[in-house]
N, C-alpha and C positions, 0 to 999 in steps of 0.2 A: 889167204887171210880173209877174215870176216869183213865184208864191205861196210857193215853197219857200225863197226867199232874200230874205225881206222885210227891209228896212232898219228899224232901230229909229227911230221918230219921236221928235221932241223933246217932252218933257213940259213943260207950260206953267209949272210951278214950277221955279225955279232948282235945279240939282243940283250936288253937290260929291262928287268921288271921295275916299273914305277908305280908308286901309290899316287893316285890323282885325288886332289881335293879342291873344293871351291871355297874361296874367301872373297866376300863382297862380290865384285863383278868379274873377278879373275879366276882362272883355273890353273893350278900349279901341279907339278909332278916332282916327286923326290924318289931317289933310288931306295928300294926296299932294304938294301944293305945297311942303310942308316936308320931304319925304322925299328924301334924296339917294341912298341905296342901302341894301340889306340884305345883310349878310354873316354867315357863321358866326362864332360868338363866338371872338375871338382871345385870345392872351395879353395881359394888361393890365399896364402899368407902374404899380406901386402909388404912391399919393400919401399925404402926411401927412393924417390925418383931421381937418382943420379943419372940414370939412363932411362929416358921416358918410355922406351919400348918394352922394358921389363915390367910386367904388370903383377908379378907375384912369384911365390915359391910354393912347391909342393914337397911333401915327404914321401918319396917313392921307395917303400920298403927299406928305409934307413938312409937313402941317399937324398940330399937336398938338391932339387932340380929347379933352375930358374925357368919361368914361363914368359914367352915374349909375345907381343902383338906384332905380327908380321907386317901389317899395314903401316904401323908406325915405323918399323925398322926400315921399310922401303920408302919412307918419307911421303906416305899417301894420306896421312891423317889417321886418327884412331878408328879401329874396327868396331862394328856393332855386334855384340855377342849376347847369347841367351842361354838358358839352362839346357836347351836341346843341342848345343854345339858339342864338338869333340875336341880332345886334346891329343895331339900326336907327340909321343915321346921319341925324340931323336937321339942318336948315339954316334959318336965319332971317337974311336979309341976309348979312353976312360972318361970322356966328357959326355954329359947328357943335357938336353934342353927340351922344353915343352913348347909347342906352337898350337895356338887355338885356331880351329878351322870351323867353318859353317857346315860343311857337308863333305863326308868321305865318299868318293865316287868309285872306289875299287882299285884293283891292281891290274895294270895293263902292260903287256910286253911291247917294248918299243925297239925297232931296229936301229942300230947305230947310225945308219945313213939317213934316218928320218930327222935327226937333230940338226937344226940350223942355227947359226949365230943370231943373237938378238940385235936388232938394228939400233934401238934407242940407247942412249947413254945416261949415266947418272947413278944415283944410289940404288935404285931398283934393279937396273940391269947388272950391277956389280954382283948381285946375288942370283940373278937369273941370266947367265951368259948364253943360254940356248933355249930354243923353243921347238915344239913339234906339233904337227897336225895329227890329232888322235880323234877319230870319229868326226864329230861336228865341232870340236873344240880346238882352239889354239892354246896349247899348254905351255906355260912358262916353267922351265926346268930349273929347279933350285940347286945351287952349288952349296951343299950342306956343310962341307969343310970350311968354306969361306964364311958362310953365315954364322956358324958356331964359333969359329975362332975370333971373329970381330965382336960378336954380341956378348959372349961369355967373358972374355978378357976385360972388356970395358965395364962389365957389371960385377966383377969379382969382389969388389970391396963393399957391396951393399949389405945392409943389416935390416932386419925386420923392424917395422914401426907399427904404431897403433892405427894408422890411417886406413880407411876402407879402400878397396879396389873400386875405381869409379864405376865400371860397367856392372858391378854387382850391387850397387846401391839401390837400383830400381827393382830388384827382385822381391817377391813376396816372402813372408815369414816361412811359408811352406817350402818355397824354392830354396831359401837359405838353409833350411834343415836338410833338404835333399843334397845340396852341394856339400854340406859338412859331412854327411854320411858317406858320400862318394870319396871324400878326402880320407876319411878314417879307414875305408876299405883298402886304400893304397898304402897305408902305413905298415911297418913290419909286423908280422904275426908275433903273438906272445910266445915266449919260450926260446929255444935255441935258434936264433934267426939265421945264423951262418950255415946251418945244415939243411935248410929248406930249399928244395929244387922247384923250379917253375916250368910249366909247360905252356908255350904259346898256342892259343886257339883262336879260330874264327868262330864267333857266335852268330848263328843263323836261326831263323824261325821257319818251320814247316808245319802247316796245319795247326797253328796256334801253340806249338810246342817249341821250346828252345833247345838247340843242339850245339855242342861244341865239336868243332872239327880241328884235329891237331894240325898245326900249321906246316909240319914237315910233309904232309900229303896234299897241301893246297898250293896249286900252281898260280892261279890268278882269279880275279873276279871280273865280270863284265856284264853289260846289259844286253840281253838277246832281243833283237828287234824283228828279225825275220827268220823263221824256222821252216825248213823244208820237210814235210812229212815223208816218212819212208814206208812204202806199201808192204803189206804182209808181215808186219812186225807186231809183237805183243804190246799190250797197253803201256808197259813201263818205258818203252822207247818213244819219246816225244817226237824226235826227228833229228835232222842234221842242221848245223849252222856253219856258215863260212866265217872262220876266225882268222882274219888276216891272210886269206888265201888257202888255208888248210881246213879240212872238214873235221868237225867235232860233233860227236853224237851227244844229244841231251837226253837224260833219263829222269824218270820220276821214281823216287824211293819211298813214296808213301805206303804202297801196298806191302812191301817187305818189312816195313817198320810198324805194320798194323795200325796205321793212322787212317782217319776217316778219308775216304776217297771223295773227290770232287772233280768237276770238269777241269782238266789240266790246261793251264794257260800255255800258250805258245810264244809268250814273250815275258820278260822280267829278268830278275837278278839270277845270275848263274855263277856257281862256284866250280872251277875246273879242278877236279881231283885226280891225282896221279898216284897209283900204287904200283907195286911190282908187276901186277897182272893187267892193269887197265888204266886208260886215261879217258875220262868222260866229263861232261858237264852236268852238274846237278842243279836243277831248277829249284830255287828257294823262294819263300814269300818275302823275307826280309833279311838283310845283312845288318847286324847290329854293331859289333865291336871286333877288334883283335885284342885279346887280353892275355895276361900271364896268370895262370892258375897255379897256386901252390899244390904240389903233389899231396901234401897232407890234407888239403881241402877236398880231395876227390874221395867220396864215400861209396858205400855199397849200393847195389842196385835194388830199389824197392820192388816188391812184388807188384805185378800188374802194370809196370811201366811200359810205354810204347816201344816196340822193337827190342825187347829185353835181350834177345839172343845176340844182338849186334851193338850192345852198349857195354862199355868197360867200366863205367862208374857214373856217379852224379856229383854235381857241385852247385853251390848257390851262386846265382848270378843276379845281382841286385835283389829284387824281391821275388825272384822266380827260381825254380829248380831247373838246371840244365843237364841234359843227358850227354855224356861224352861218347861219341860214336867210335866204334872199333872199325875204322875204315878198311884196313887190309882184310879183315874177316868178311865185312859186308860185301866188298867188291871181288871176293874170291869165289862167290857163288857161281855155279855153272849156269844158273838160269838168267844171268845177265846177258849171256851170249845167245846168238840167234842162229838157228839152222838155216843157212843161206839158201838152201834149195827148197825146203818146206815152208820157210818163213814162220817158224814157230820156236817156242822156248826149247833150248837144248836140254 
């Protein structure tokens, strides 16, 4: 087996992938099984405050989704939000709910034996019965089924009003227009809405270009802090990183995508990609969103686009064009592998 591209072995203890996010001074985790998508905070339709933690509604492709302030729901007082925040769309069976967060920190694999019971009691701990130490953070693990059942049932009789959502009153006219545009992008497409399929994608930036990575090939995200260089390797192999006791190889895909080369950083955001042939970490400049892209919105590949041979289409993402990478084709290339004796591209 090639020592530079070691697959991650299964840990004997069951593992659960969690999305980590920061809200005020706390870090939370929720199972990816309950996460439908991540979007930039849109304009909310205000609702009568029968339950103070429900701060508005959104129209998510024809479904009316309540949005809650988790700080209020946990009896900590109202959260402070800005146009730069994200909205997590949560799902439990046929129920959906939005939660506003200040920062999405990525997806992390947590071993089941890392979960410890929360010591404190009260409203907050009823929704966070467990915690875990992940890197340098104490993470409160949300019980999404409990959170959604209590929050949605109590808010089910709410109706829209003309009142403004408090935290949006301080935004500028330009910010309000941006929030409204985001909300409109979440609404159902014109035409036969029932027949439209959606593809979940992680949106990343590499060398100032936006790329969509189909989520079925994305295992997790993490922040690389210490990378061990591997001698006698081609430039696209950055090095190895210890990911919870297992060795993962980090690679740079700029060259194969015909992107401008620069001094490769040995730390930063990493997307762990797993295809039939390979499991590697891809160093990216930024991680933006996890979004659902309608298949009808994926268009042809313009001439001259970066990495044209490994792009399956393009789609609009906010005010930019996003290239949807064909990850199985990209990582099926022989030259990702290393001749372990000669230390050269195979």
